[in-house]
C-alpha positions in Angstrom: 13.5 46.7 209.8 12.9 50.3 211.0 15.9 52.2 212.4 15.8 53.4 216.0 17.0 56.9 217.0 17.4 58.8 220.2 18.2 62.3 221.2 20.8 62.6 224.0 23.5 64.6 225.8 26.9 63.0 226.3 29.5 63.9 228.8 33.0 65.1 227.8 35.9 62.7 228.4 36.8 64.6 231.6 33.2 64.6 232.9 32.9 60.8 232.1 36.0 60.2 234.1 34.6 62.2 237.0 31.4 60.1 236.9 33.4 56.9 236.9 35.3 58.1 240.0 32.0 59.2 241.6 30.6 55.7 241.0 33.6 54.1 242.6 33.2 56.4 245.7 29.4 55.7 246.0 29.9 52.0 245.8 32.9 51.9 248.1 31.1 53.7 250.9 28.4 51.0 250.7 30.8 48.1 250.4 29.3 47.1 247.0 30.8 46.5 243.6 29.6 46.7 240.0 31.3 44.5 237.3 30.4 42.7 234.1 27.9 41.6 233.1 25.9 44.0 235.3 27.8 47.2 234.4 26.8 49.5 231.5 29.9 50.5 229.6 30.9 54.1 230.7 31.5 54.8 227.0 27.7 54.6 226.6 26.7 56.8 229.6 24.4 59.5 228.5 21.4 61.7 229.3 18.3 60.8 227.2 16.4 63.8 225.9 13.6 61.9 224.1 12.0 58.5 223.9 13.4 56.2 221.2 12.0 57.1 217.7 11.6 54.3 215.2 10.9 54.6 211.5 12.1 54.4 207.9 15.4 56.2 206.8 13.3 59.3 205.8 12.6 59.8 209.6 16.2 60.9 210.0 15.6 64.1 208.1 12.6 65.0 210.3 14.6 64.3 213.4 17.4 66.5 212.2 15.0 69.4 211.6 13.6 69.0 215.1 17.0 68.8 216.8 18.2 71.9 215.0 15.1 73.9 215.9 15.2 73.0 219.6 18.9 73.6 220.0 18.9 77.1 218.4 16.3 78.3 221.0 17.9 76.8 224.1 20.9 78.0 226.2 23.5 75.6 227.5 23.2 74.5 231.2 24.8 72.4 233.9 23.6 69.3 235.5 25.0 68.5 239.0 24.9 64.9 240.0 25.5 64.1 243.7 23.8 60.8 244.4 23.5 57.2 243.2 20.0 55.6 243.4 18.2 52.4 242.4 14.8 51.7 240.9 12.9 48.6 239.8 12.3 48.8 236.0 9.3 47.5 234.0 11.5 46.9 231.0 13.1 44.4 231.3 10.6 43.2 233.9 11.7 43.6 237.5 15.3 44.5 236.5 17.0 46.9 239.0 18.6 50.0 237.6 21.4 52.0 239.2 21.6 55.6 238.1 23.1 59.0 239.1 20.6 61.6 240.0 20.9 65.4 240.2 20.9 67.9 243.1 17.8 70.0 243.3 15.8 71.2 240.3 17.2 71.1 236.7 15.4 73.9 234.9 17.8 74.0 232.0 17.1 70.3 231.3 13.3 70.9 231.5 13.5 73.7 229.0 15.5 71.7 226.5 13.4 68.7 226.8 10.2 70.7 226.4 11.4 72.5 223.3 12.7 69.3 221.7 9.4 67.5 222.3 7.5 70.4 220.9 9.7 70.4 217.8 9.1 66.6 217.4 5.3 66.8 217.8 5.1 69.7 215.4 6.6 67.4 212.8 4.3 64.5 213.5 6.6 62.5 215.7 4.9 60.9 218.7 6.5 61.7 222.1 4.7 59.4 224.6 6.8 60.3 227.7 9.6 62.5 229.0 12.8 61.8 230.9 14.2 63.0 234.2 17.8 64.0 234.7 19.8 60.8 235.4 22.6 58.7 234.1 22.1 55.0 234.2 25.2 53.0 235.1 23.5 49.6 235.2 20.3 48.3 233.6 20.6 44.9 235.3 22.2 45.7 238.7 23.1 42.8 241.0 20.7 44.0 243.6 19.4 47.1 245.5 21.9 49.7 246.7 22.7 49.6 250.4 20.8 52.5 252.1 23.0 55.1 253.8 22.1 57.3 256.8 20.5 60.6 255.9 23.1 63.3 255.2 25.8 60.6 254.8 28.2 61.8 252.0 28.5 59.2 249.3 30.3 60.8 246.3 31.8 64.0 245.1 29.4 66.2 243.1 29.9 66.0 239.4 29.1 69.0 237.2 28.2 68.1 233.7 28.0 71.0 231.2 25.2 70.2 228.6 26.2 72.3 225.5 25.3 70.0 222.7 22.3 67.9 221.5 23.1 64.6 219.8 21.0 62.5 217.5 22.2 58.9 217.6 21.1 55.6 216.0 20.6 52.9 218.6 22.4 49.7 217.6 22.2 46.1 218.9 26.0 45.9 218.4 29.1 47.6 219.7 29.3 50.6 219.8 25.8 50.9 221.2 25.2 54.4 219.8 26.1 55.7 216.3 26.3 59.5 216.2 24.2 60.9 213.3 24.2 64.7 214.0 24.8 67.2 216.7 23.8 70.8 217.4 25.3 73.3 219.8 23.1 75.0 222.4 23.2 78.8 222.8 26.1 80.0 224.9 25.2 80.8 228.5 27.1 81.4 231.8 28.8 78.2 233.0 27.8 76.5 236.2 24.6 76.0 238.1 24.3 79.7 238.7 23.8 80.2 234.9 20.3 78.7 235.2 18.7 82.0 236.1 18.8 83.3 232.6 16.4 80.7 231.3 13.4 82.5 232.8 
């Protein structure tokens, strides 16, 4: 059986706790709850940077080369999550996802994803689609989110500093993701204001 790999960013322990608290706030203001078996374990929360890549063990070497090449070109950046949204998924069919989404544009994320995908394609790895900035908290939510009035505050904004690219192996068991390698991004000013140096 082929191994399955994924490039991702992962929050620090403090950022993960802040996201957990933001989820509590966003659901409390709606009068909703999220519990097992609908919840996705916060230990597995992440930002995908690539589609899943499947192949023989030799693929791991190619993916490591691509990850290192992309990371050395890209400055660190900050994602600012300020809303919880739902969407109907096609896989599994008709499942409802709940996910954090970002405030405004995320140019740092776009640059990292573009460079990683270019590095993968240059090494013969297919990249059929990209990802948008989001953190999924449930892949099988119990139902749609209650709609709030426009401009109604729902959660405190969470700033997530993306400074490392991770390559993980996706597992059917627990833990869900096995870290294979990681590469630091180039240093850059912290906070959303640091995005300007990308262009």
